[in-house]
Residue frames as a rotation matrix with the C-alpha (Angstrom) as fourth column:
MET 1
-0.796 -0.588 0.142 63.68
-0.511 0.779 0.363 198.96
-0.324 0.216 -0.921 61.19
ASN 2
0.054 0.809 -0.585 61.42
-0.961 0.201 0.190 196.75
0.272 0.552 0.789 58.94
ILE 3
-0.671 -0.308 -0.675 61.38
-0.090 0.937 -0.339 193.62
0.736 -0.167 -0.656 61.27
SER 4
0.522 0.818 0.243 58.74
-0.404 -0.014 0.915 192.30
0.751 -0.576 0.323 63.65
LYS 5
0.147 -0.389 0.909 59.46
-0.989 -0.077 0.126 191.46
0.021 -0.918 -0.396 67.24
LYS 6
0.789 0.279 0.548 58.86
-0.367 0.929 0.055 187.74
-0.493 -0.245 0.835 66.75
ASP 7
0.841 -0.534 0.093 61.86
0.346 0.398 -0.850 187.60
0.417 0.746 0.519 64.38
CYS 8
0.405 -0.715 0.569 64.28
-0.617 -0.674 -0.407 189.77
0.675 -0.186 -0.714 66.42
THR 9
0.380 -0.381 -0.843 66.94
0.535 0.834 -0.136 187.90
0.754 -0.400 0.521 68.39
GLY 10
0.999 0.035 0.027 68.02
0.003 -0.656 0.755 190.88
0.044 -0.754 -0.655 70.43
CYS 11
0.482 -0.876 0.027 71.60
0.854 0.463 -0.237 190.65
0.195 0.138 0.971 69.24
THR 12
0.563 -0.143 -0.814 72.23
0.403 -0.812 0.422 194.42
-0.721 -0.566 -0.400 69.72
ALA 13
-0.298 -0.743 0.599 73.96
0.916 -0.046 0.399 194.93
-0.269 0.667 0.694 66.45
CYS 14
0.247 0.491 0.836 71.57
0.670 -0.709 0.219 197.89
0.700 0.506 -0.504 65.60
VAL 15
0.944 0.100 -0.316 72.25
0.318 -0.537 0.781 199.42
-0.092 -0.838 -0.538 69.10
ASN 16
0.230 -0.966 -0.121 75.99
0.567 0.032 0.823 199.28
-0.791 -0.258 0.554 68.57
VAL 17
-0.425 -0.412 0.806 75.99
0.903 -0.137 0.406 200.72
-0.057 0.901 0.430 65.05
CYS 18
0.535 0.770 0.348 73.59
0.805 -0.590 0.067 203.60
0.257 0.244 -0.935 65.52
PRO 19
-0.453 -0.781 0.429 75.54
0.654 -0.619 -0.436 206.93
0.606 0.083 0.791 65.15
GLN 20
-0.150 0.510 0.847 72.71
-0.335 -0.832 0.442 208.91
0.930 -0.218 0.296 66.94
LYS 21
-0.956 -0.164 -0.243 72.66
0.127 0.516 -0.847 206.41
0.265 -0.841 -0.473 69.91
CYS 22
-0.470 0.862 0.190 68.87
-0.878 -0.479 -0.004 206.54
0.088 -0.169 0.982 69.51
ILE 23
0.285 0.542 -0.791 68.30
-0.393 0.818 0.420 202.78
0.874 0.191 0.446 69.86
ASN 24
-0.455 -0.414 0.788 68.09
-0.883 0.099 -0.458 201.15
0.112 -0.905 -0.411 73.29
MET 25
-0.649 0.259 -0.715 67.34
0.157 0.966 0.207 197.63
0.744 0.022 -0.668 74.48
THR 26
-0.423 0.591 0.687 64.08
-0.882 -0.441 -0.165 197.53
0.205 -0.676 0.708 76.47
LYS 27
-0.982 0.019 0.189 62.50
-0.057 0.918 -0.392 194.67
-0.181 -0.396 -0.900 78.39
ASP 28
-0.265 0.956 -0.129 59.19
-0.464 -0.009 0.886 193.20
0.846 0.294 0.445 77.64
ARG 29
0.441 0.568 0.695 56.90
-0.847 0.008 0.531 191.61
0.296 -0.823 0.484 80.25
GLU 30
0.978 -0.066 -0.199 58.89
0.096 0.985 0.143 188.33
0.187 -0.159 0.969 80.11
GLY 31
0.588 -0.794 -0.155 62.29
-0.011 -0.200 0.980 190.01
-0.809 -0.574 -0.126 80.62
PHE 32
0.189 -0.500 0.845 63.46
0.940 0.341 -0.009 189.60
-0.283 0.796 0.535 77.07
THR 33
0.000 -0.201 -0.980 65.17
0.092 -0.975 0.200 192.69
-0.996 -0.090 0.018 75.68
TYR 34
0.218 0.179 0.959 64.41
0.950 0.187 -0.251 194.12
-0.225 0.966 -0.129 72.28
PRO 35
-0.812 -0.575 0.103 65.61
0.582 -0.783 0.217 197.31
-0.044 0.237 0.971 70.41
LYS 36
0.451 0.877 -0.167 63.44
0.831 -0.481 -0.280 200.44
-0.326 -0.013 -0.945 70.72
ILE 37
-0.444 -0.561 0.699 64.05
0.841 -0.530 0.109 203.41
0.309 0.636 0.707 68.48
ASP 38
-0.060 0.325 -0.944 63.71
0.487 -0.816 -0.312 207.04
-0.871 -0.478 -0.109 69.65
LYS 39
0.158 0.162 0.974 62.28
0.987 -0.004 -0.159 208.36
-0.022 0.987 -0.160 66.43
GLU 40
0.981 0.111 -0.161 62.78
0.117 -0.993 0.028 212.05
-0.157 -0.046 -0.987 67.46
LYS 41
0.340 -0.931 -0.134 66.56
-0.411 -0.275 0.869 211.37
-0.846 -0.241 -0.476 67.39
CYS 42
0.078 -0.231 0.970 66.60
0.585 0.798 0.143 209.06
-0.807 0.556 0.197 64.35
VAL 43
-0.163 -0.233 -0.959 68.09
-0.563 -0.776 0.284 210.51
-0.811 0.586 -0.004 61.18
TYR 44
0.755 0.626 0.196 66.97
-0.250 0.552 -0.795 207.55
-0.606 0.551 0.573 59.03
CYS 45
-0.047 -0.918 -0.394 70.51
-0.937 -0.096 0.337 206.50
-0.347 0.385 -0.855 58.06
ASN 46
0.750 0.523 -0.405 69.31
-0.625 0.760 -0.176 202.93
0.216 0.385 0.897 57.78
LEU 47
-0.328 -0.942 -0.065 72.58
-0.801 0.314 -0.510 201.61
0.501 -0.116 -0.858 59.36
CYS 48
-0.345 0.259 0.902 70.48
-0.726 0.535 -0.432 199.47
-0.595 -0.804 0.003 61.74
GLU 49
0.744 0.662 0.087 68.94
-0.452 0.595 -0.665 197.67
-0.493 0.456 0.742 58.84
HIS 50
0.465 -0.659 -0.592 72.28
-0.699 0.137 -0.702 197.11
0.543 0.740 -0.397 57.16
VAL 51
-0.603 -0.792 0.095 73.69
-0.675 0.443 -0.591 195.22
0.426 -0.420 -0.801 60.18
CYS 52
0.144 0.696 0.704 70.58
-0.881 0.413 -0.229 193.30
-0.450 -0.588 0.672 61.13
PRO 53
-0.863 -0.501 0.067 71.38
-0.440 0.809 0.391 189.52
-0.250 0.308 -0.918 60.67
ILE 54
-0.252 0.843 0.475 67.64
0.309 0.535 -0.786 188.82
-0.917 -0.052 -0.396 60.27
ILE 55
0.698 0.459 -0.550 67.15
-0.289 -0.522 -0.803 191.21
-0.656 0.719 -0.232 57.33
ASN 56
0.291 -0.733 -0.615 70.66
-0.916 -0.028 -0.401 190.35
0.276 0.680 -0.679 55.88
LYS 57
0.954 0.103 0.280 70.92
-0.196 0.925 0.325 186.56
-0.225 -0.365 0.903 56.11
PRO 58
0.058 -0.997 -0.053 74.58
-0.822 -0.078 0.564 185.49
-0.567 0.011 -0.824 56.46
VAL 59
0.399 -0.123 -0.909 76.12
-0.703 0.595 -0.389 183.09
0.588 0.794 0.151 53.98
LEU 60
0.578 -0.154 0.801 76.78
-0.660 0.490 0.570 179.80
-0.480 -0.858 0.182 55.85
LYS 61
-0.424 -0.827 -0.369 79.60
-0.905 0.404 0.136 177.37
0.037 0.391 -0.919 55.34
ARG 62
0.459 0.832 -0.312 77.96
-0.845 0.517 0.136 174.16
0.274 0.201 0.940 54.26
HIS 63
0.741 -0.302 -0.599 80.82
0.211 0.953 -0.219 171.74
0.637 0.036 0.770 54.85
PRO 64
0.589 -0.482 0.649 82.58
-0.782 -0.543 0.307 172.58
0.204 -0.688 -0.696 58.12
ILE 65
-0.213 -0.700 -0.681 85.53
-0.108 0.710 -0.696 170.64
0.971 -0.075 -0.228 59.40
ILE 66
0.693 0.619 0.369 84.45
-0.506 0.053 0.861 168.94
0.513 -0.784 0.350 62.63
TYR 67
-0.484 -0.813 -0.322 86.74
-0.194 0.459 -0.867 167.94
0.853 -0.357 -0.380 65.48
ALA 68
0.771 0.586 -0.249 85.94
0.102 0.272 0.957 166.30
0.628 -0.763 0.150 68.85
ALA 69
-0.324 -0.940 0.103 88.09
0.062 -0.130 -0.990 167.31
0.944 -0.314 0.101 71.84
ILE 70
0.810 0.522 -0.266 88.28
0.312 0.001 0.950 167.30
0.497 -0.853 -0.162 75.63
ASN 71
0.358 -0.699 0.619 90.43
-0.726 -0.625 -0.286 169.06
0.587 -0.348 -0.731 78.17
SER 72
0.122 -0.355 -0.927 92.79
0.219 0.920 -0.324 166.56
0.968 -0.164 0.190 79.76
ASN 73
-0.875 -0.367 0.315 92.95
-0.178 -0.362 -0.915 168.67
0.450 -0.857 0.252 83.06
ASN 74
-0.430 0.745 -0.510 90.36
0.757 0.605 0.245 167.17
0.491 -0.281 -0.825 85.43
LEU 75
-0.431 0.228 -0.873 89.92
0.645 -0.599 -0.475 170.34
-0.631 -0.768 0.111 87.52
ILE 76
-0.852 0.129 -0.508 89.18
-0.377 -0.825 0.422 172.48
-0.364 0.550 0.751 84.51
ARG 77
-0.714 0.631 -0.304 86.67
0.078 0.503 0.860 169.96
0.696 0.590 -0.409 83.25
GLU 78
-0.405 0.542 -0.736 84.96
0.907 0.337 -0.251 169.87
0.112 -0.770 -0.628 86.67
ASN 79
-0.435 0.172 -0.884 84.65
0.344 -0.875 -0.340 173.68
-0.832 -0.452 0.322 86.58
SER 80
-0.840 0.165 -0.517 83.28
-0.531 -0.444 0.722 173.64
-0.110 0.881 0.460 83.01
SER 81
0.093 0.978 0.187 79.92
-0.812 0.183 -0.554 172.50
-0.576 -0.101 0.811 81.69
SER 82
0.925 0.135 -0.355 81.21
-0.352 0.653 -0.670 170.23
0.141 0.745 0.652 78.92
GLY 83
0.708 -0.698 -0.102 84.72
0.671 0.711 -0.211 169.16
0.220 0.081 0.972 78.01
GLY 84
0.588 -0.514 -0.624 86.63
0.356 -0.528 0.771 172.34
-0.726 -0.676 -0.127 78.96
VAL 85
0.056 -0.520 0.852 87.68
0.996 0.090 -0.011 173.10
-0.071 0.849 0.523 75.39
PHE 86
0.798 0.335 0.501 86.66
0.386 -0.923 0.002 176.74
0.463 0.192 -0.865 75.71
TYR 87
0.883 -0.454 -0.120 89.19
-0.069 -0.378 0.923 177.28
-0.465 -0.807 -0.365 78.48
LEU 88
0.099 -0.870 0.482 92.04
0.696 0.407 0.592 175.78
-0.712 0.277 0.646 76.29
LEU 89
0.139 -0.023 0.990 91.28
0.939 -0.313 -0.140 178.03
0.313 0.949 -0.022 73.37
ALA 90
0.902 0.352 0.250 90.77
0.233 -0.884 0.406 181.07
0.364 -0.308 -0.879 75.44
ASN 91
0.690 -0.700 -0.183 94.06
0.158 -0.102 0.982 180.54
-0.706 -0.707 0.040 77.23
VAL 92
-0.094 -0.722 0.685 95.98
0.952 0.135 0.273 180.32
-0.290 0.679 0.675 73.89
VAL 93
0.381 0.327 0.865 94.39
0.672 -0.741 -0.017 183.61
0.635 0.587 -0.502 72.84
LEU 94
0.999 0.022 0.030 95.23
-0.007 -0.687 0.727 185.41
0.037 -0.726 -0.686 76.08
ASN 95
0.425 -0.904 0.054 98.84
0.402 0.242 0.883 184.03
-0.811 -0.354 0.466 76.11
ASN 96
-0.258 -0.467 0.846 99.22
0.966 -0.123 0.227 185.58
-0.002 0.876 0.483 72.60
GLY 97
-0.924 -0.206 -0.321 98.31
0.252 -0.962 -0.108 189.04
-0.287 -0.181 0.941 73.73
GLY 98
-0.624 0.762 0.174 94.59
0.172 -0.083 0.982 188.69
0.763 0.642 -0.079 72.87
VAL 99
-0.748 0.498 0.439 91.32
-0.625 -0.305 -0.719 189.22
-0.224 -0.812 0.539 74.68
VAL 100
-0.819 0.548 -0.171 88.33
0.475 0.814 0.335 187.02
0.323 0.194 -0.927 75.31
PHE 101
-0.633 0.730 0.259 84.68
-0.762 -0.646 -0.044 187.99
0.135 -0.225 0.965 75.40
GLY 102
-0.606 0.451 -0.656 82.04
0.234 0.888 0.395 185.74
0.761 0.086 -0.643 76.94
ALA 103
0.273 0.911 0.308 79.11
-0.206 -0.257 0.944 185.42
0.940 -0.321 0.118 79.36
ALA 104
-0.775 -0.538 -0.331 79.65
0.282 0.175 -0.943 185.88
0.566 -0.825 0.016 83.06
PHE 105
0.275 0.839 -0.469 77.49
0.862 0.000 0.506 186.28
0.425 -0.543 -0.724 86.19
SER 106
-0.084 -0.193 0.978 77.25
-0.204 -0.957 -0.207 189.67
0.975 -0.217 0.041 87.73
PRO 107
-0.917 -0.305 0.256 77.29
-0.289 0.069 -0.955 189.99
0.273 -0.950 -0.152 91.56
ASP 108
-0.301 0.901 0.313 73.48
-0.748 -0.020 -0.663 189.72
-0.591 -0.434 0.680 91.58
PHE 109
-0.528 -0.053 0.847 73.67
0.184 0.967 0.175 186.72
-0.829 0.249 -0.501 89.18
ARG 110
0.719 0.535 -0.444 72.45
-0.318 -0.316 -0.894 188.55
-0.618 0.784 -0.058 86.07
VAL 111
0.220 -0.620 0.753 74.14
0.731 0.616 0.294 187.26
-0.646 0.486 0.589 82.92
THR 112
0.839 -0.045 -0.542 76.21
-0.263 -0.906 -0.332 189.78
-0.476 0.422 -0.772 80.99
HIS 113
0.725 -0.646 0.239 79.04
0.603 0.429 -0.673 189.63
0.332 0.632 0.700 78.42
ILE 114
0.801 -0.545 -0.246 82.44
-0.273 -0.700 0.661 190.94
-0.532 -0.462 -0.709 79.67
LYS 115
0.652 -0.716 -0.250 85.98
-0.341 0.017 -0.940 191.21
0.677 0.698 -0.233 78.42
CYS 116
0.911 -0.406 0.070 88.62
0.136 0.458 0.878 189.06
-0.388 -0.791 0.473 79.93
GLU 117
0.725 -0.682 -0.095 92.30
-0.497 -0.424 -0.757 189.93
0.476 0.596 -0.646 79.54
ARG 118
-0.264 -0.845 0.466 93.91
-0.954 0.158 -0.254 187.67
0.141 -0.512 -0.847 82.09
PRO 119
-0.483 0.012 -0.875 94.12
-0.190 0.975 0.118 183.86
0.855 0.223 -0.469 82.34
GLU 120
-0.943 0.029 -0.331 93.30
0.320 0.350 -0.880 183.94
0.091 -0.936 -0.340 86.02
ASP 121
-0.615 0.771 -0.167 89.94
-0.555 -0.573 -0.603 185.60
-0.561 -0.278 0.780 85.17
LEU 122
-0.696 0.307 -0.650 88.79
-0.548 0.359 0.756 182.96
0.465 0.882 -0.082 82.70
TYR 123
-0.864 0.452 -0.220 86.78
0.495 0.691 -0.527 181.09
-0.087 -0.564 -0.821 85.55
LYS 124
-0.604 0.642 -0.473 84.29
-0.248 -0.715 -0.654 183.92
-0.758 -0.278 0.590 85.20
LEU 125
-0.220 0.375 -0.901 83.43
-0.974 -0.140 0.179 182.69
-0.059 0.917 0.395 81.64
GLN 126
-0.940 -0.134 -0.314 83.29
-0.179 0.977 0.119 178.94
0.291 0.168 -0.942 82.37
GLY 127
-0.722 0.689 0.059 80.07
0.431 0.516 -0.740 177.09
-0.541 -0.509 -0.670 82.71
SER 128
-0.568 0.670 0.477 76.73
0.656 0.019 0.755 177.30
0.497 0.742 -0.450 81.01
LYS 129
-0.768 0.398 -0.503 74.32
0.109 -0.691 -0.714 180.19
-0.632 -0.603 0.487 81.57
TYR 130
-0.661 0.604 0.446 70.95
0.739 0.420 0.527 179.44
0.131 0.678 -0.723 80.12
VAL 131
0.341 0.770 -0.540 69.48
0.691 -0.595 -0.411 182.93
-0.638 -0.232 -0.735 80.03
GLN 132
0.700 -0.080 0.710 69.69
0.573 -0.531 -0.624 185.91
0.427 0.844 -0.326 77.58
SER 133
-0.096 -0.841 -0.532 73.05
0.954 -0.231 0.193 187.64
-0.285 -0.489 0.824 78.09
ASP 134
0.845 0.333 -0.418 73.20
0.285 -0.942 -0.175 191.40
-0.452 0.029 -0.892 78.30
LEU 135
0.293 -0.738 0.608 75.56
0.950 0.149 -0.276 192.41
0.113 0.658 0.744 75.48
ASN 136
0.401 -0.076 -0.913 75.38
0.360 -0.903 0.233 196.11
-0.842 -0.423 -0.335 76.23
HIS 137
0.861 -0.174 -0.477 77.89
-0.491 -0.527 -0.693 197.75
-0.131 0.832 -0.540 73.85
ILE 138
0.355 -0.750 0.558 80.35
-0.109 0.559 0.822 194.88
-0.928 -0.353 0.117 73.82
PHE 139
0.649 -0.068 0.758 80.47
0.728 0.345 -0.593 194.74
-0.221 0.936 0.273 69.98
ARG 140
0.907 -0.297 0.298 82.16
-0.163 -0.901 -0.402 198.14
0.387 0.317 -0.866 70.04
ASP 141
0.443 -0.784 0.434 84.89
-0.708 -0.009 0.706 196.88
-0.550 -0.620 -0.559 72.32
VAL 142
0.436 -0.297 0.850 85.37
0.455 0.887 0.076 193.90
-0.776 0.354 0.522 70.00
LYS 143
0.810 -0.041 0.585 85.80
0.552 -0.284 -0.784 196.17
0.198 0.958 -0.207 66.98
GLN 144
0.821 -0.533 0.204 88.25
-0.557 -0.826 0.088 198.51
0.122 -0.186 -0.975 68.77
ALA 145
0.290 -0.719 0.632 90.40
-0.342 0.538 0.770 195.54
-0.894 -0.439 -0.090 69.67
LEU 146
0.424 -0.128 0.897 90.36
0.713 0.658 -0.243 194.15
-0.559 0.742 0.370 66.15
LEU 147
0.946 -0.079 0.314 91.17
0.143 -0.768 -0.624 197.62
0.290 0.635 -0.716 64.66
ARG 148
0.533 -0.766 0.359 94.28
-0.823 -0.369 0.433 197.57
-0.199 -0.526 -0.827 66.98
LYS 149
0.129 -0.471 -0.873 95.20
-0.597 0.666 -0.447 194.14
0.792 0.579 -0.195 65.56
ILE 150
-0.584 -0.241 0.775 94.63
-0.793 0.375 -0.480 192.48
-0.175 -0.895 -0.411 68.89
PRO 151
-0.805 0.276 -0.524 93.43
-0.010 0.878 0.478 188.83
0.593 0.390 -0.705 68.70
VAL 152
-0.419 0.727 0.544 89.84
-0.901 -0.258 -0.349 188.36
-0.114 -0.636 0.763 69.90
TYR 153
-0.897 0.266 -0.352 88.00
0.234 0.963 0.132 185.26
0.374 0.036 -0.927 70.98
PHE 154
-0.530 0.791 0.304 84.21
-0.847 -0.509 -0.152 185.81
0.035 -0.338 0.940 71.21
SER 155
-0.930 0.330 -0.165 81.96
0.342 0.938 -0.054 183.17
0.137 -0.106 -0.985 72.71
GLY 156
-0.607 0.788 -0.102 78.15
-0.636 -0.559 -0.532 183.47
-0.477 -0.258 0.840 72.32
THR 157
0.095 0.775 0.625 74.98
0.154 0.609 -0.778 182.10
-0.984 0.170 -0.061 70.87
PRO 158
-0.359 -0.257 0.897 74.59
0.890 0.195 0.412 181.80
-0.281 0.947 0.158 67.10
CYS 159
0.646 0.666 0.372 72.30
0.726 -0.687 -0.030 184.92
0.235 0.289 -0.928 67.12
GLN 160
0.816 -0.331 -0.473 74.90
0.054 -0.772 0.633 186.86
-0.575 -0.542 -0.613 68.93
ILE 161
-0.306 -0.909 0.284 77.74
0.407 0.145 0.902 185.75
-0.860 0.392 0.326 66.66
GLY 162
-0.093 0.346 0.933 75.55
0.994 -0.020 0.106 186.60
0.055 0.938 -0.343 63.63
GLY 163
0.921 0.385 -0.064 74.86
0.390 -0.910 0.144 190.11
-0.003 -0.158 -0.987 65.03
LEU 164
0.375 -0.850 -0.371 78.61
-0.017 -0.406 0.914 190.63
-0.927 -0.336 -0.167 65.72
GLN 165
-0.401 -0.634 0.661 79.64
0.671 0.287 0.683 189.57
-0.623 0.718 0.311 62.26
GLN 166
0.314 0.604 0.733 77.03
0.922 -0.377 -0.085 191.84
0.225 0.702 -0.675 60.58
TYR 167
0.905 0.005 -0.425 78.09
0.227 -0.852 0.472 194.71
-0.360 -0.524 -0.772 62.88
LEU 168
0.080 -0.992 -0.097 81.74
0.203 -0.079 0.976 194.31
-0.976 -0.097 0.195 61.93
GLY 169
0.688 0.415 -0.595 80.98
-0.409 -0.455 -0.791 194.22
-0.599 0.788 -0.143 58.25
ARG 170
0.442 -0.605 -0.663 84.01
-0.651 0.292 -0.701 192.24
0.617 0.741 -0.264 57.13
ASN 171
0.877 -0.217 -0.429 86.15
0.386 0.848 0.362 189.32
0.285 -0.483 0.828 58.27
TYR 172
0.528 -0.736 0.423 89.11
-0.833 -0.545 0.093 189.88
0.162 -0.402 -0.901 60.54
ASP 173
0.167 -0.545 -0.822 91.98
-0.113 0.817 -0.565 187.39
0.979 0.187 0.075 60.63
GLU 174
-0.784 -0.529 0.325 92.39
-0.330 -0.089 -0.940 188.23
0.526 -0.844 -0.104 64.38
LEU 175
-0.178 0.816 0.549 88.77
-0.982 -0.116 -0.147 187.17
-0.056 -0.566 0.823 65.26
ILE 176
-0.925 0.024 -0.378 87.88
0.030 0.999 -0.011 183.76
0.378 -0.022 -0.926 66.54
CYS 177
-0.271 0.889 0.368 84.10
-0.924 -0.348 0.161 183.18
0.271 -0.296 0.916 67.02
GLN 178
-0.988 -0.023 -0.155 82.72
0.023 0.956 -0.292 180.25
0.155 -0.292 -0.944 69.04
ASP 179
-0.211 0.975 0.072 79.01
-0.708 -0.204 0.677 179.56
0.674 0.092 0.733 68.67
ILE 180
-0.853 0.053 0.519 77.21
-0.395 0.584 -0.709 177.78
-0.341 -0.810 -0.477 71.47
ILE 181
-0.751 0.640 -0.163 74.63
0.214 0.468 0.857 175.33
0.625 0.609 -0.488 70.19
CYS 182
-0.882 0.469 -0.042 71.36
-0.269 -0.575 -0.772 176.97
-0.387 -0.670 0.634 71.36
HIS 183
-0.621 0.767 0.159 67.70
0.721 0.480 0.500 175.96
0.307 0.425 -0.852 71.29
GLY 184
0.182 0.641 0.746 66.47
0.051 -0.763 0.644 179.27
0.982 -0.079 -0.171 72.62
VAL 185
-0.875 -0.472 -0.106 66.74
0.170 -0.094 -0.981 180.74
0.453 -0.877 0.163 76.12
PRO 186
-0.154 0.851 -0.503 64.03
0.957 0.256 0.140 180.80
0.247 -0.459 -0.853 78.86
SER 187
0.642 0.455 0.617 62.31
0.305 -0.890 0.339 183.96
0.704 -0.029 -0.710 80.10
PRO 188
-0.491 -0.863 0.119 64.84
0.298 -0.295 -0.908 186.12
0.819 -0.410 0.402 81.97
GLU 189
-0.180 0.503 0.845 61.98
-0.793 -0.583 0.177 187.40
0.582 -0.639 0.504 84.22
VAL 190
0.849 0.439 -0.295 61.18
-0.211 0.792 0.572 183.78
0.485 -0.424 0.765 85.29
TYR 191
0.078 -0.923 -0.378 64.97
0.587 0.349 -0.731 183.31
0.806 -0.165 0.568 85.97
VAL 192
-0.644 -0.379 0.665 65.09
-0.196 -0.758 -0.622 186.45
0.740 -0.531 0.413 88.20
ARG 193
0.224 0.815 0.534 61.85
-0.847 -0.108 0.521 185.61
0.482 -0.569 0.666 90.02
TYR 194
0.704 -0.024 -0.710 63.15
0.152 0.982 0.117 182.02
0.694 -0.190 0.694 90.73
ILE 195
-0.320 -0.942 -0.104 66.32
0.473 -0.063 -0.879 183.36
0.821 -0.330 0.465 92.30
GLU 196
-0.543 0.232 0.807 64.34
-0.616 -0.763 -0.195 185.87
0.570 -0.603 0.557 94.47
ALA 197
0.558 0.822 -0.116 61.95
-0.579 0.486 0.655 183.01
0.595 -0.298 0.747 95.48
LEU 198
0.392 -0.478 -0.786 64.79
0.525 0.818 -0.236 180.84
0.755 -0.320 0.572 96.64
LYS 199
-0.657 -0.702 0.274 66.33
0.160 -0.485 -0.860 183.54
0.737 -0.521 0.431 98.67
LYS 200
-0.209 0.738 0.642 62.98
-0.844 -0.468 0.262 184.23
0.494 -0.487 0.720 100.31
GLN 201
0.624 0.543 -0.562 62.17
-0.309 0.832 0.461 180.61
0.718 -0.114 0.687 100.82
TYR 202
0.372 -0.604 -0.705 65.50
0.708 0.676 -0.206 179.82
0.601 -0.423 0.679 102.59
ASN 203
0.996 -0.039 -0.077 66.17
0.019 -0.771 0.637 183.23
-0.084 -0.636 -0.767 104.07
ALA 204
0.240 -0.964 0.115 69.65
0.487 0.223 0.845 183.14
-0.840 -0.147 0.523 102.60
GLN 205
0.372 -0.348 -0.860 71.90
-0.710 -0.704 -0.022 184.68
-0.598 0.619 -0.509 100.01
ILE 206
0.984 -0.050 0.174 73.07
0.144 0.797 -0.586 182.86
-0.109 0.602 0.791 96.86
GLU 207
0.352 -0.931 -0.092 76.78
-0.302 -0.206 0.931 182.15
-0.886 -0.300 -0.354 96.83
LYS 208
-0.740 -0.651 -0.168 77.04
-0.409 0.238 0.881 180.20
-0.534 0.721 -0.442 93.63
LEU 209
0.399 0.914 0.076 74.81
-0.505 0.288 -0.814 179.20
-0.765 0.287 0.576 90.77
GLU 210
-0.788 -0.613 -0.050 75.42
-0.401 0.451 0.797 176.31
-0.467 0.648 -0.602 88.35
PHE 211
0.054 0.878 -0.476 73.04
-0.973 -0.061 -0.223 175.34
-0.225 0.475 0.851 85.63
ARG 212
0.438 0.109 -0.892 74.45
-0.580 0.793 -0.188 171.88
0.687 0.600 0.410 84.84
ASN 213
-0.773 -0.607 0.184 75.71
-0.533 0.464 -0.707 170.57
0.344 -0.645 -0.683 88.23
LYS 214
0.092 0.892 -0.443 73.21
-0.405 0.440 0.802 167.70
0.910 0.105 0.401 88.58
ARG 215
-0.240 -0.217 -0.946 74.80
0.583 0.747 -0.320 166.31
0.776 -0.629 -0.053 91.73
LYS 216
-0.804 -0.115 -0.583 74.39
0.570 -0.429 -0.701 169.43
-0.169 -0.896 0.411 93.93
GLY 217
0.201 0.972 -0.120 71.30
0.839 -0.234 -0.490 170.93
-0.505 -0.002 -0.863 92.32
LEU 218
0.529 0.080 0.845 70.93
0.695 -0.612 -0.377 174.40
0.487 0.787 -0.379 90.76
VAL 219
0.369 -0.351 0.861 72.07
-0.335 -0.914 -0.229 176.75
0.867 -0.204 -0.455 93.44
GLN 220
-0.205 -0.391 -0.897 74.11
0.826 0.423 -0.373 176.73
0.525 -0.818 0.236 96.64
LEU 221
0.518 0.564 0.643 72.72
0.056 -0.772 0.633 178.87
0.853 -0.292 -0.432 99.54
SER 222
-0.592 -0.680 -0.433 74.23
0.524 0.084 -0.848 180.31
0.613 -0.729 0.306 102.66
ASN 223
0.444 0.740 -0.505 72.42
0.859 -0.192 0.475 181.42
0.255 -0.644 -0.721 105.85
């Protein structure tokens, strides 16, 4: 791929499209993941370059229609980072037989994109997570659902949305994309070390992590 590391967003579009499975996401010293090509397996099909949103700049809609909204349910708003609108939209998609993709915490509080198929599981996707999400091969799951005419709601950063749209290669009426306004993410390695430092300092395990709960602090610990 003819792109420098400083321009790469780590969207994983190239990883998902590679027919030889010779591209893998690897961590640098700060914990950010970038694609690495196994040149011995590469057949130089150039599909990775065709789906790269940095090489192929997307055409942007210059005059979007803008709405302001808030969820009227107090409990949902309390469990959300902002106005709880994501929960409303995701619920509509699920209740119409669709699936929702978004960022969730793993048991060890790593951030990864998952597929949600039940309204009762939406809580996993609520709340801000200010760290690079592991997309793994989630774009393939999105495409498989769309090819089966299943409605899809995908929430992610603009870079992730751009990578998904380039990977899909065309518009789908069944796809709803929600960009999260993003100014960049902090070092994942710093994030991991901070969690480990807290556990060591308090000799406790982390039960819950919230990035925007200013009243209770960043994490809740249990002895």
